[in-house]
N, C-alpha and C positions, 0 to 999 in steps of 0.2 A: 909746159911739156908734161908735167904730171897730170894735168887736166885732161890733155889728148889722150894719154895712155888710158885714163879710167874711162873715156868715151868708147875707145876701141875695144875694150874688154866685154864680152858678153856675159850676161848674168847666168849663174849656174843653175841647172835644172834641180828640182828637189828629188830626192832618192825615194822611190816608191817602196813601201814595205813588202817584204816577201810573202807570197801567198801561202797559206797553210796547206800541207800535203793532203791530197785527198784520201778519204778512208779506203781500206783495202777492198771493200764491197764495190764502191764506185769505180775503183781502179780496175778491177776485173770486169765490170760491166762495160768499161770503156773499151777494153781489148776486144779485137774481132773474134768472133766464134769460128772454129774450125768447122769446115763443111763436113755434114754427116754424109757418108757415101750411100748411094742408093742401092737397094738389094738388085742383083741382077735378074733380068726379065726370064720368066719360066721358059722351058724349050718349047718349040713348036709342038702342038698337039698334047702337051701336058694338061691334066685336069686341075682346076684350081683345088687348093687345099679346103677341105671340107670344114665348116665351122665347128667350133667346141661345143660338145654335147652339153645341154644344160643339166645341172644336178638333178638327180632323181628324187622326186618328193618321197617323204617318209610315208610309208604305209600305215594302216590302222594299228594302233597300240593298244595293249592291255590297259584297262582302268580299274582301279580299286573298287571292289563292290562288297558291301556289307548290308545285312537284314537281320531281323529278329531270327529268321531261320538259321542263318549262318551262325548267329550267337548261340543258338540251341544246340547245333552240332558240336561246336567248340566245347561247350559246357558238358555234353554228354559223351562225346568221342574226341576228346582233345588230342589224344596222342595219335589218332588216325587222321586227323585233318592236316592237309598240306597247305592249301590256299584257297582264295576265292577271289574272282574278278569277272569284269565285264568286258566282252570282245565283240565289237560291231553290234552292240545291243543285246547281246546273248550272254546271259548269266551263267558262270561256270564255277564248279568247285572240284578241286583235285584231293584225292583221297589214297591212304594206303590200302593194300588189298586184304589185310588179314581178317578185317570185320565187315567186309563189303555187303554180305547179305543181311547182317544186322543193321547197318545203316540205311541201306535201302527199304528195309522195313520200316525204319523210323520215318524216312522220307515219304513214305506211302501212307502211314497212318497218323502223322503229326496233325494238329488242329490248326497250325499257321498257315501252311500251303500244303494240302494233302495231294501228292503226285500219284494219282491212282491208275495211270496209264503208261506204259512203257512204249513210247512211240517208235524208238529204234535202238539197235545195240550193233556197234561195229567195232573195227579194230584199226590201228595204223602201226605199220611195222618200222622199227628203227634198226636195221641190220648192224650199224657200226656199233651200237652200245648193246646189241643182242636183247632188245626189249621190244615189247608190245604195249601199246596204249589202248585200253579198252575204254569204249566211249558209250555211255548211256544217255538217252534222250528221253526225259521224263516230262509228262504234260499233266497239268492240274485242270480238270473241267470245273472245279469249284471257283478258282480264281483265274482262269484262262491264262495260265503262266507256263513256259517252258523252262527247264533246266538241264544243263549238260554236266554230267558227272564222269570224270576221268580217272583211271586207275592204271598204273604202271606194273607190269609183270616182267620177269626175265623169260627168255625163250625157254619153252617146255616146261615152264613152272604153271601149275594148274591154278585156277581161280574158281571161287565158288558159284555155282549156278545161282540164277534168281527166277527160275521157272516156278518155284513154289509160291512166289510172290505175284508174278505176271506171266499168264499162261503165253501171252505173245513171245516171251523169251524162248520158248521151245524151238521154233524154226529160226529165230533170229541168231541163237547161239550155235545151231547146227551150221548155219550158214557162214558164221565166223570160223567154226571149226573146219569147214570144208575149204573155204578160201584161204585161211591163214594157218591152220593147223593148231589154233589155241585150244588147250584142253580145259574143260568145265567140270569140276568135281560135283558129283551128285546130280548130273543131268539125267533125266529118266531115259533118253535114247539118243546117245550121242553118235549119230551116224551121218554120212554125207547126204546132202540134200539136192545138190546141183550136178554133181559129177558121180560117176561110177565108184563103188567102194574100193576097187583094186586101181584106180588112177594114182599115178605116181606124182607126189608133189603137192604144192598148195599155191595156186596161180596169182594170188594177190600179195604173195611176200615179194619185196623189192630185190631179193637175191634170186628169185625164180628164173631159171634158165629157159628163156622164151624159145631158144633153138630146138630144145628137146620137148617142147610142149605137150604134143600128143603122140610123138612117134612110137612109143612103146606100146600104148594101149591099141592104137589103130593097127599096127602091125599084128599084134596078138589076137585081136577080136575080128578083124576084117581081112587080115592076109594081104594088105596093100600098103604102099608107102604112104606116109603122113600127107595130108593136105597142106601142110605148112610150106613156106617157102623154102626152108632147109630141110633137106631129106636126111636119110639114115647116114649116108656116106659123109656128109658135112657135118653132121652131128658127131660121128666118131673123130673126124678131123678136129672139132673144137673140144672134145672130151676124149682123152685117149682111154680113159677107163670105161666107156660106154659099151654096154653088151646088149644086143637086141635079143628078145625072147627065142629066136629062131637060131641063134649062134651056138 
């Protein structure tokens, strides 16, 4: 009987070892991802969104510039020197105004790069800071080089004329006076060159009122309304203090 009971008993299955728990990263990966909702379709007739504009490329930048001439200016006029640089291949120096005629004479007569020709002289108006930037463009025939010289002055602050150094400055400075109102000290004949002497205002100033540009002069000398788009009535509306010569 004992032997029959042993035959009827089934052998016990071996116990399998417990599997280690999956790491958190694998557990998350095994979980199903939530469905991302699709954006609603655009309404009928709507324009597709414009693509983002590419970033604007950087414009040309000032680059440091030095030369034996710059070193000579620093040595002789150190307190008047502001800076020197090259911009789009154009060599430029910025100076203070107090000794501008003396520095210009040095630039004309020096042995390194004698700038014996004043090619141009003009101005830039900065009304927010009440300043003008006077720009001289010099040329050296001996070295075939250009140089821009820039000087800042306050509004209505005179600057020394360079007519005694270059005769071309005579008409160039008269034009700057005529268009910007810049006052040149010791200019031999500082009068308007493009506009009549009794013209009101300076047309190339950035704060010049284009609506009143020639109203007063035309009515005074020709006895007609201005040829500008805006006539006297609209000029009065824009400037309550405006008075025509016939009023």
